[in-house]
N, CA, C and O atoms as a printed pandas DataFrame, in Angstrom:
     atom_number atom_name residue_name chain_id  residue_number  x_coord  y_coord  z_coord
0              1         N          MET        A               1    8.807  -29.040   12.178
1              2        CA          MET        A               1    9.180  -27.672   11.687
2              3         C          MET        A               1    8.685  -26.245   12.326
3              4         O          MET        A               1    8.141  -25.989   13.399
4              5         N          GLN        A               2    9.063  -25.487   11.315
5              6        CA          GLN        A               2    9.042  -23.992   11.380
6              7         C          GLN        A               2    7.869  -23.456   10.713
7              8         O          GLN        A               2    7.638  -23.546    9.507
8              9         N          TYR        A               3    6.940  -22.728   11.841
9             10        CA          TYR        A               3    6.359  -22.400   10.254
10            11         C          TYR        A               3    5.793  -20.611   10.312
11            12         O          TYR        A               3    5.098  -20.445   11.314
12            13         N          ARG        A               4    5.913  -19.627    9.674
13            14        CA          ARG        A               4    5.349  -18.650   10.299
14            15         C          ARG        A               4    3.929  -18.463   10.386
15            16         O          ARG        A               4    2.924  -18.995    9.915
16            17         N          VAL        A               5    4.256  -17.352   11.290
17            18        CA          VAL        A               5    2.145  -17.151   12.197
18            19         C          VAL        A               5    2.416  -16.374   12.152
19            20         O          VAL        A               5    3.558  -16.063   12.492
20            21         N          LEU        A               6    1.240  -15.250   11.544
21            22        CA          LEU        A               6    0.251  -14.040   11.849
22            23         C          LEU        A               6   -0.149  -14.179   12.887
23            24         O          LEU        A               6   -0.977  -15.075   13.053
24            25         N          ILE        A               7    0.147  -13.594   13.694
25            26        CA          ILE        A               7   -1.075  -12.579   14.959
26            27         C          ILE        A               7   -1.427  -11.464   14.876
27            28         O          ILE        A               7   -0.595  -10.562   14.977
28            29         N          GLU        A               8   -2.565  -11.237   14.699
29            30        CA          GLU        A               8   -2.899   -9.981   14.987
30            31         C          GLU        A               8   -4.720   -9.955   15.804
31            32         O          GLU        A               8   -5.504  -10.904   15.782
32            33         N          THR        A               9   -4.944   -8.729   16.381
33            34        CA          THR        A               9   -5.931   -8.128   17.167
34            35         C          THR        A               9   -7.061   -7.787   16.862
35            36         O          THR        A               9   -7.322   -6.668   16.421
36            37         N          ASP        A              10   -8.274   -9.099   17.134
37            38        CA          ASP        A              10   -9.047   -8.559   16.667
38            39         C          ASP        A              10  -10.004   -7.911   17.150
39            40         O          ASP        A              10  -10.114   -7.965   18.374
40            41         N          GLU        A              11  -11.050   -7.056   16.344
41            42        CA          GLU        A              11  -11.785   -6.168   17.144
42            43         C          GLU        A              11  -12.590   -6.284   18.745
43            44         O          GLU        A              11  -12.987   -5.172   19.091
44            45         N          ASP        A              12  -12.779   -6.950   19.363
45            46        CA          ASP        A              12  -12.752   -7.571   20.355
46            47         C          ASP        A              12  -11.283   -7.239   21.457
47            48         O          ASP        A              12  -11.463   -7.165   22.673
48            49         N          GLY        A              13   -9.973   -7.076   20.887
49            50        CA          GLY        A              13   -9.310   -7.662   21.300
50            51         C          GLY        A              13   -8.586   -8.931   22.101
51            52         O          GLY        A              13   -8.038   -9.052   23.196
52            53         N          VAL        A              14   -8.853   -9.748   21.060
53            54        CA          VAL        A              14   -8.725  -11.287   21.123
54            55         C          VAL        A              14   -7.854  -11.613   19.976
55            56         O          VAL        A              14   -8.267  -11.385   18.839
56            57         N          PHE        A              15   -6.536  -12.193   20.194
57            58        CA          PHE        A              15   -5.236  -12.401   19.497
58            59         C          PHE        A              15   -5.856  -13.643   19.144
59            60         O          PHE        A              15   -6.270  -14.581   19.825
60            61         N          VAL        A              16   -5.802  -13.337   17.451
61            62        CA          VAL        A              16   -6.138  -14.028   16.411
62            63         C          VAL        A              16   -4.668  -14.445   15.653
63            64         O          VAL        A              16   -4.002  -13.506   15.218
64            65         N          ALA        A              17   -4.130  -15.873   15.479
65            66        CA          ALA        A              17   -3.594  -16.227   15.174
66            67         C          ALA        A              17   -3.599  -17.698   14.055
67            68         O          ALA        A              17   -4.106  -18.791   14.306
68            69         N          GLU        A              18   -2.596  -17.132   12.335
69            70        CA          GLU        A              18   -2.857  -17.523   11.894
70            71         C          GLU        A              18   -1.901  -18.201   11.154
71            72         O          GLU        A              18   -0.917  -17.462   11.106
72            73         N          VAL        A              19   -1.559  -19.861   10.185
73            74        CA          VAL        A              19   -0.413  -19.827    9.646
74            75         C          VAL        A              19   -0.878  -19.998    8.098
75            76         O          VAL        A              19   -1.601  -20.923    7.730
76            77         N          PRO        A              20   -0.394  -19.035    7.278
77            78        CA          PRO        A              20   -0.010  -19.317    5.922
78            79         C          PRO        A              20    0.370  -20.824    4.883
79            80         O          PRO        A              20   -0.236  -21.005    3.827
80            81         N          ALA        A              21    0.820  -21.235    5.095
81            82        CA          ALA        A              21    1.708  -22.412    4.858
82            83         C          ALA        A              21    0.677  -23.677    4.888
83            84         O          ALA        A              21    0.746  -24.593    4.068
84            85         N          LEU        A              22   -0.581  -23.591    6.254
85            86        CA          LEU        A              22   -1.046  -24.193    5.872
86            87         C          LEU        A              22   -2.586  -23.954    6.054
87            88         O          LEU        A              22   -2.872  -23.949    7.251
88            89         N          PRO        A              23   -3.625  -23.762    5.263
89            90        CA          PRO        A              23   -4.325  -23.196    4.967
90            91         C          PRO        A              23   -5.967  -23.996    5.537
91            92         O          PRO        A              23   -6.466  -25.121    5.560
92            93         N          GLY        A              24   -6.418  -22.257    6.027
93            94        CA          GLY        A              24   -8.012  -22.753    7.351
94            95         C          GLY        A              24   -6.978  -23.264    9.147
95            96         O          GLY        A              24   -7.488  -23.444   10.253
96            97         N          CYS        A              25   -5.643  -23.346    8.801
97            98        CA          CYS        A              25   -5.074  -23.401   10.685
98            99         C          CYS        A              25   -5.198  -22.261   11.363
99           100         O          CYS        A              25   -4.704  -21.471   10.559
100          101         N          ILE        A              26   -5.401  -21.862   11.951
101          102        CA          ILE        A              26   -6.603  -20.497   12.771
102          103         C          ILE        A              26   -6.588  -20.925   13.828
103          104         O          ILE        A              26   -6.938  -22.102   13.925
104          105         N          SER        A              27   -6.081  -20.000   15.419
105          106        CA          SER        A              27   -6.436  -20.012   16.483
106          107         C          SER        A              27   -5.971  -18.742   16.993
107          108         O          SER        A              27   -5.218  -17.859   16.582
108          109         N          GLN        A              28   -6.892  -19.008   18.353
109          110        CA          GLN        A              28   -6.840  -16.999   18.936
110          111         C          GLN        A              28   -6.281  -17.443   20.327
111          112         O          GLN        A              28   -5.694  -18.521   20.417
112          113         N          GLY        A              29   -6.448  -16.650   21.384
113          114        CA          GLY        A              29   -5.999  -16.754   22.184
114          115         C          GLY        A              29   -6.351  -15.203   23.177
115          116         O          GLY        A              29   -6.326  -14.151   22.539
116          117         N          GLN        A              30   -6.621  -15.144   24.495
117          118        CA          GLN        A              30   -7.038  -14.005   25.449
118          119         C          GLN        A              30   -5.722  -13.384   25.411
119          120         O          GLN        A              30   -5.822  -12.252   25.884
120          121         N          THR        A              31   -4.365  -13.680   24.999
121          122        CA          THR        A              31   -3.205  -13.024   25.186
122          123         C          THR        A              31   -2.399  -13.914   24.028
123          124         O          THR        A              31   -2.676  -15.054   23.655
124          125         N          ARG        A              32   -1.504  -13.197   23.650
125          126        CA          ARG        A              32   -0.199  -13.475   22.611
126          127         C          ARG        A              32    0.130  -14.520   23.246
127          128         O          ARG        A              32    0.582  -15.345   22.452
128          129         N          THR        A              33    0.125  -14.808   24.060
129          130        CA          THR        A              33    1.174  -16.164   25.157
130          131         C          THR        A              33   -0.108  -17.070   24.586
131          132         O          THR        A              33    0.234  -18.038   23.906
132          133         N          GLU        A              34   -1.323  -16.906   24.749
133          134        CA          GLU        A              34   -2.128  -18.565   24.725
134          135         C          GLU        A              34   -2.131  -18.872   22.966
135          136         O          GLU        A              34   -2.000  -19.913   22.322
136          137         N          ALA        A              35   -2.307  -17.693   22.636
137          138        CA          ALA        A              35   -2.727  -18.050   21.002
138          139         C          ALA        A              35   -1.229  -18.248   20.065
139          140         O          ALA        A              35   -1.328  -18.469   18.858
140          141         N          ILE        A              36   -0.374  -18.186   20.477
141          142        CA          ILE        A              36    1.077  -19.075   20.480
142          143         C          ILE        A              36    0.146  -20.684   20.332
143          144         O          ILE        A              36   -0.295  -21.407   19.439
144          145         N          ALA        A              37    0.238  -20.623   22.384
145          146        CA          ALA        A              37    0.442  -22.107   22.354
146          147         C          ALA        A              37   -0.781  -22.837   21.904
147          148         O          ALA        A              37   -0.668  -24.063   21.916
148          149         N          ASN        A              38   -1.853  -22.380   21.536
149          150        CA          ASN        A              38   -3.054  -22.674   20.523
150          151         C          ASN        A              38   -2.531  -23.091   19.459
151          152         O          ASN        A              38   -2.504  -24.260   19.075
152          153         N          ILE        A              39   -2.000  -21.968   18.828
153          154        CA          ILE        A              39   -1.362  -22.140   17.648
154          155         C          ILE        A              39   -0.910  -23.246   17.591
155          156         O          ILE        A              39   -1.494  -23.932   16.752
156          157         N          LYS        A              40    0.079  -23.869   18.240
157          158        CA          LYS        A              40    1.728  -24.957   18.238
158          159         C          LYS        A              40    0.305  -26.297   18.339
159          160         O          LYS        A              40    0.353  -27.159   17.461
160          161         N          GLU        A              41   -0.690  -26.381   19.234
161          162        CA          GLU        A              41   -1.533  -27.109   19.311
162          163         C          GLU        A              41   -2.274  -27.815   17.768
163          164         O          GLU        A              41   -2.237  -28.992   17.407
164          165         N          ALA        A              42   -2.788  -26.875   17.213
165          166        CA          ALA        A              42   -3.712  -26.338   16.362
166          167         C          ALA        A              42   -2.669  -27.237   14.549
167          168         O          ALA        A              42   -3.188  -27.980   13.716
168          169         N          ILE        A              43   -0.766  -26.576   14.595
169          170        CA          ILE        A              43   -0.359  -27.054   13.966
170          171         C          ILE        A              43   -0.084  -28.247   13.651
171          172         O          ILE        A              43    0.114  -28.840   12.590
172          173         N          ALA        A              44   -0.107  -28.622   15.152
173          174        CA          ALA        A              44   -0.256  -30.116   15.125
174          175         C          ALA        A              44   -0.936  -31.270   14.547
175          176         O          ALA        A              44   -0.750  -32.364   14.014
176          177         N          ALA        A              45   -1.690  -30.568   14.878
177          178        CA          ALA        A              45   -2.942  -31.404   14.619
178          179         C          ALA        A              45   -3.418  -31.560   13.150
179          180         O          ALA        A              45   -3.979  -32.526   12.633
180          181         N          TYR        A              46   -3.063  -30.393   12.615
181          182        CA          TYR        A              46   -3.169  -29.467   10.747
182          183         C          TYR        A              46   -2.385  -30.938   10.859
183          184         O          TYR        A              46   -3.120  -31.812   11.319
184          185         N          VAL        A              47   -0.857  -31.437   10.482
185          186        CA          VAL        A              47   -0.221  -31.695   10.180
186          187         C          VAL        A              47   -0.275  -33.383   10.525
187          188         O          VAL        A              47    0.016  -34.199    9.651
188          189         N          GLU        A              48   -0.605  -33.718   11.641
189          190        CA          GLU        A              48   -1.541  -35.046   12.376
190          191         C          GLU        A              48   -2.567  -35.540   10.737
191          192         O          GLU        A              48   -2.556  -36.486    9.950
192          193         N          SER        A              49   -3.130  -34.610   10.856
193          194        CA          SER        A              49   -4.354  -35.076    9.681
194          195         C          SER        A              49   -4.076  -34.983    8.442
195          196         O          SER        A              49   -4.836  -35.329    7.538
196          197         N          LEU        A              50   -3.084  -34.559    8.317
197          198        CA          LEU        A              50   -2.241  -34.814    6.583
198          199         C          LEU        A              50   -1.823  -36.091    6.440
199          200         O          LEU        A              50   -2.036  -36.763    5.431
200          201         N          GLN        A              51   -0.982  -36.622    7.817
201          202        CA          GLN        A              51   -0.358  -37.226    7.791
202          203         C          GLN        A              51   -0.733  -38.374    7.798
203          204         O          GLN        A              51   -0.106  -39.268    7.229
204          205         N          LYS        A              52   -2.124  -38.608    8.624
205          206        CA          LYS        A              52   -2.951  -39.355    8.369
206          207         C          LYS        A              52   -3.505  -40.120    6.591
207          208         O          LYS        A              52   -3.062  -41.100    5.992
208          209         N          HIS        A              53   -4.777  -38.993    6.169
209          210        CA          HIS        A              53   -4.911  -39.335    5.533
210          211         C          HIS        A              53   -3.652  -39.321    4.211
211          212         O          HIS        A              53   -4.264  -39.233    3.147
212          213         N          GLY        A              54   -2.625  -39.361    4.045
213          214        CA          GLY        A              54   -1.680  -39.575    3.816
214          215         C          GLY        A              54   -1.495  -38.528    2.329
215          216         O          GLY        A              54   -1.509  -38.821    1.133
216          217         N          GLU        A              55   -1.373  -37.606    2.838
217          218        CA          GLU        A              55   -1.478  -36.013    2.275
218          219         C          GLU        A              55   -0.011  -35.509    2.366
219          220         O          GLU        A              55    0.720  -35.867    3.290
220          221         N          PRO        A              56    0.392  -34.684    1.401
221          222        CA          PRO        A              56    1.991  -33.660    1.619
222          223         C          PRO        A              56    1.982  -32.704    2.799
223          224         O          PRO        A              56    0.876  -32.244    3.084
224          225         N          ILE        A              57    2.848  -32.386    3.415
225          226        CA          ILE        A              57    2.730  -31.868    4.106
226          227         C          ILE        A              57    3.836  -30.430    3.465
227          228         O          ILE        A              57    4.949  -30.435    2.940
228          229         N          PRO        A              58    3.014  -29.481    3.774
229          230        CA          PRO        A              58    3.446  -27.831    3.509
230          231         C          PRO        A              58    4.913  -27.334    3.894
231          232         O          PRO        A              58    5.098  -27.076    5.084
232          233         N          PRO        A              59    5.893  -27.186    3.069
233          234        CA          PRO        A              59    7.254  -26.624    3.621
234          235         C          PRO        A              59    6.585  -25.805    4.312
235          236         O          PRO        A              59    5.386  -25.531    4.281
236          237         N          PRO        A              60    7.934  -25.189    5.329
237          238        CA          PRO        A              60    7.156  -23.402    5.645
238          239         C          PRO        A              60    7.962  -23.055    5.097
239          240         O          PRO        A              60    8.909  -23.744    4.716
240          241         N          VAL        A              61    7.721  -21.317    4.820
241          242        CA          VAL        A              61    7.311  -20.426    4.603
242          243         C          VAL        A              61    8.684  -19.679    5.147
243          244         O          VAL        A              61    9.068  -19.386    6.280
244          245         N          SER        A              62    9.336  -19.475    3.619
245          246        CA          SER        A              62   10.369  -18.690    4.772
246          247         C          SER        A              62   10.504  -17.390    4.342
247          248         O          SER        A              62   10.196  -17.122    3.180
248          249         N          GLU        A              63   11.030  -16.293    5.301
249          250        CA          GLU        A              63   10.649  -14.859    4.801
250          251         C          GLU        A              63   11.859  -14.439    4.917
251          252         O          GLU        A              63   12.779  -15.190    5.241
252          253         N          GLU        A              64   12.012  -13.131    4.656
253          254        CA          GLU        A              64   13.448  -11.760    5.187
254          255         C          GLU        A              64   12.910  -10.745    5.531
255          256         O          GLU        A              64   12.068  -10.304    4.750
256          257         N          VAL        A              65   13.102  -10.180    6.475
257          258        CA          VAL        A              65   12.228   -8.943    7.275
258          259         C          VAL        A              65   13.603   -7.796    6.161
259          260         O          VAL        A              65   14.832   -7.817    6.214
260          261         N          VAL        A              66   12.737   -7.013    5.354
261          262        CA          VAL        A              66   13.932   -6.020    4.777
262          263         C          VAL        A              66   12.986   -4.398    5.461
263          264         O          VAL        A              66   11.848   -3.955    5.623
264          265         N          GLU        A              67   14.656   -3.988    5.686
265          266        CA          GLU        A              67   14.311   -2.669    5.674
266          267         C          GLU        A              67   13.680   -1.468    4.755
267          268         O          GLU        A              67   14.123   -1.684    3.627
268          269         N          VAL        A              68   13.007   -0.525    4.724
269          270        CA          VAL        A              68   12.950    0.430    3.616
270          271         C          VAL        A              68   13.658    1.570    4.122
271          272         O          VAL        A              68   13.598    1.447    5.346
272          273         N          ASN        A              69   14.440    2.846    3.783
273          274        CA          ASN        A              69   14.598    3.822    4.191
274          275         C          ASN        A              69   13.131    5.076    3.327
275          276         O          ASN        A              69   13.077    5.110    2.098
276          277         N          LEU        A              70   12.687    5.462    3.704
277          278        CA          LEU        A              70   12.255    6.129    3.528
278          279         C          LEU        A              70   12.433    8.213    3.019
279          280         O          LEU        A              70   11.423    8.889    2.825
């Protein structure tokens, strides 16, 4: 599955990654690459936990990028 990941930099310069489709699935890293690697692990653990507890796995969020001329 593919999930949309939002990555922001916090006030300390740490990259914070969050998965909107998986509430509470958040990770971080000192670099963008590290944050992405860490969030992939977090997603896998999150989905594994849902499966273990017989809970449904949320579908990935689909999105479009829309350009607006101002």
